[in-house]
N, C-alpha and C positions, 0 to 999 in steps of 0.2 A: 959912802955906801959900800957894803961888803960885796965884792965881785963874785963871791961863791954863791950868793943867794939866787941870782937869776939862773945860774947853771943848774942848781938843784931843782928849781921850779920847772925849768925846761925839761929836765930828765923825768920829773913826775908826770908832766903832761904827756910826753911821748909814751911813757909806760902805760898810762890809762888808755890812750888811743890805740896802742898796739893790741892790748888785751881785748878791747871792745871790738876791734876789727877781726880778731881771731874768732871770737864767740859769734859774731854776726856772720862770718863766712860759712858756718854750718848751715845756715838757712838760705843759701843762694849765692854767697860770696860776691856781693856787688862791690865793684871798685870804680868809683866815680871821682870827678874833680873835687867834690866836697870832701870825700874821705882822704884824698891826697893832700888837700889843704890842711885838714885836721891833723895829719901826721907831721906836718912841718911847723905847727903852731909853736909859738914861744909862750911867754908867761901868761897864765890864766887867771880867771875868777869871774863869777856870774852875777846876773841881775835878778833872775827869778828862779825860785826852786821849782822842781818838777814834782808834782804830787803823785805818789804811787797809787794807781787805782786799785780797787779791791780785787782780790784774787777771784778766779772763777768759782762759782758755787760748787763744789766738788773738789777743789784743790786748796792747799794751804802751804805756806812757806815754812821750811825748816832749814835754817842756816842759809846756804847758797843753793839748796836743792828744793824742788817742788814735788810734793807727794800728792797723788790723786787718791782721794778717800774712797771713791766708788769707780768701778770699771766703766769706761766710756765705750759704749757699743752702739753703732748705728744699725738699726733694723729696718728692713724694707720688705714689703709684701706685694704680690700681684694676684688678683682673683678675677676670674671671668665667670659670671653666673647667668643662666638662661631661665627666665620665669615668664609665665603667661601674663603676669600683671606687674610690669616694671614700676608702675606708679605706687603700688602698695609696697614694693621692695624699697623704693626711694624713701617713702615715709618711715620705713623701719630703720634705714640708715640714719635719718635725722634723730630718731628716738635714741639710737645707740650712742650717737655723738654727744647728745645732751647729757646722757648718763655718765659717759666716760670723760667728759670735758674735752672732747675733740673738736675738730673744725674741718671745713671743706676748703682746701687751698685752690682747687681748680675744678671746673665742671663744664662739660660739653653734653648737652641734652638735645635729643630730637623728639618732637611731638608729632602725633598723628592729627588728622583733620578734626577730631573731637576734642583736642587739647590734652589728651592723655600722653604720658611718656611712652615712647616706643623704644628708645635706646638712650643710655646715659653713661658717660665716662667720667669718673670722679677721682680726684686725688685727695685722700683723707690724711689728716695728721692726728695722732692719738698719743697720749703719754706712753713712754716706753714700757712702763709696768703693765699697761693694759693691752699691749700688742697682741699677745696670744689669745686673750678672750675676744678681742675685736675680730681677729681672723676667724675664729670659730663661729661667731655670730653672723658674720658676712657669708660664710659658707652655707648657712641655714636659710638664706633668702631664696634659694631655688636649686636648680640642677647645676652643679659645679662643672664647668668645662675645663678650667685651668686654675691651679692654685700653686703658688711658690712663695718662698720667703728666704731672705738672706740676712746675715749679720756680719758686720765688719768692726773689729776691735780697733778703736782709735786712741786707746789710752796712752800709748807711747807718743803719738803725735801731739796730744794735748800737753803732756809733760814737756816735750821738746819746745813747743811754742811758748809755754809758760816760762821756761828757763830763759829763752831768748828775749822775751818781754822784760823779764827782771834785769837781764844784762843791759838792755837798751835804756831802761829807766835809770840805772846807775850811771850809764854813759851820759845821758842827757843832764842829770843832776850835776855831774862833774863839769861838763862843758859849760853849763850855765854859771857855775861857780868860777870857772876860769875866765869866762868872758868879762866878769866884773873887774878883773885885773888887767884888761887890755889897755895898753899905753898909747896906741895910735889907731887911726881909722882903718889901716890895713889889717891889723890884728883883729879888730872888731868885726870887719866884714868876713874874714876867714872863719872866725868862730861862728858867726851867724850862718854861713853856708853849711858848716858841719852840723850845726844844731838842726837846720831845716832838713837835711838829709836823714838824720837820726829820727826826727819826728815822723817823716814819711814812712820809714821802715817800721816804726812803732805802730802807726795807724794800720798799716797793711797786716802786720802780725796780729794785732788785736781783732781785726775783721776775720782773719782765719780762725782765731781762737773762738770767737763768738759763733761762727758758722759750725765748727765742729761740736761745740757744746750744745747748740740748738738742735743739730741733727741727732745727737745722742740722747737728748732729753725727750724729743717727740719723734715717734716713728712715722714713716710714710707708707701708705697703702694705696695702690692703684686698683680701682674697682671698675669693672665693665659689666653693666646691666643691659640686657636685651631680651626680646621675645625669642622663643625657639625658632630655628630655621625650619622651613617647610621641606621635608625630605623629598628628593626627586623620585618619580615612579621607577620601579625596577623593570628592566627590560624582560619581556616574556621569554621563557625558556624555549629552546629549540626542540620541536617535537616532530616525529615522523610517523607515517602510517596511512591507512586508507582514509580515515576521517580528516586527517590533516590535509591530504591531497585533495579530497572532495571540497574541503573548505577553501583551500587556495584556488582550486579550479573555479568554484562558484564566484569567488571574489574577482578572479580574472575575467570571467564571463560578464558579470554585472558591470565591471569596469569598462569592458569593450562595448557593451550595450549603451552605457552612459555616453561614451565617446561618440558612438554612431548617432545616437539621438541628438547629441549636441551639434554634430555636423549637419544633420538633417534640419534641425531648427535654425541653424545659421544660413543654410542654402534656401530654405523654403520661401522666405520673402522675395528673393530674387527670382525664383521659379514662378511665383504667382504674377509678378510684374511682367515677366516675359510672356506668360500665358495670356494675360489680359491684353497685351499689346500685339503679340504675334498672331493670335488666332484670328482676329478681324482682318489683319493684313493678309494672312494666307487665304482666308475665305474670299476676300475681294479680288486678289490676284487670280485665283482659280476661275471665278465666274467671268472676270474681264477677259481672260484668255479664251474662254469658250465662246464668247460673243463675237470675237473677231476671227474665228476660224472659218476658212473658205470651204463651202460644201463640195464634196467630190461628185463629178458627173456620173450618172448611171446609164449604162447601155440598155439597148432595147431588150437584150436577153437577160437583163438584171445584173450583169457584171459591171464593175466600175472600170472606167477608162484610166489607163495609166497616163 
């Protein structure tokens, strides 16, 4: 056996793994036991090929670069509308979504005693091409209290994730190829650890890619529908003058009379009870005292004796 062949194979493995580690470092730079094991691997060769999934609908591969055919922009909007008939406005939202092929992602609705909508908070998803027309239609549902929109260009992020996915696919394909040439159990386990790590990174990046593409394809609109708030009564303006003083004096007088009458009404029951009980007692005491009084002797000349 030529001793040069294992050395060349080892050099090839190390070169691929070093390049893969460098390209993956731009997305977070994870350094784990699996990647360390992969860097020290010897002779390679794989069991299964890794199928390259289709590119994101809006991107296409050109050589080693990924080009986005359309700009990826995430659009979001917020609208607060006040209307005397939220039920009718809610029906209008359903009609608009059916026409624009949109959907309701989340809904929180409060109903009154009659079963009609009093307040509704909705999270709507519409195609990004219909975002502007959807915002305009929602603002026609009633009196707009608040309306805002924002746009975030994520084209660069989509390109970066696509490139990292491509690099990981190449790495997985090479590791699987190298694993087929493993000569002992130790090499096989180390290759398996490295492949598991790369597959985890690949699935995480694919989830990020799908989220970005989904957010860019369908815009999000937060809608708040409610009945108008009842305005608080305005305080009366301060006025001065004769009529104002007369009014205030009359108000004070009537207030005082009411207080006095209230006090009299509260005391009157007690006064009646005391009168009914006290008058007979006073009358009996008075006549009883007169019956026991000793008559004063009268002298012959008509004067009383001391």
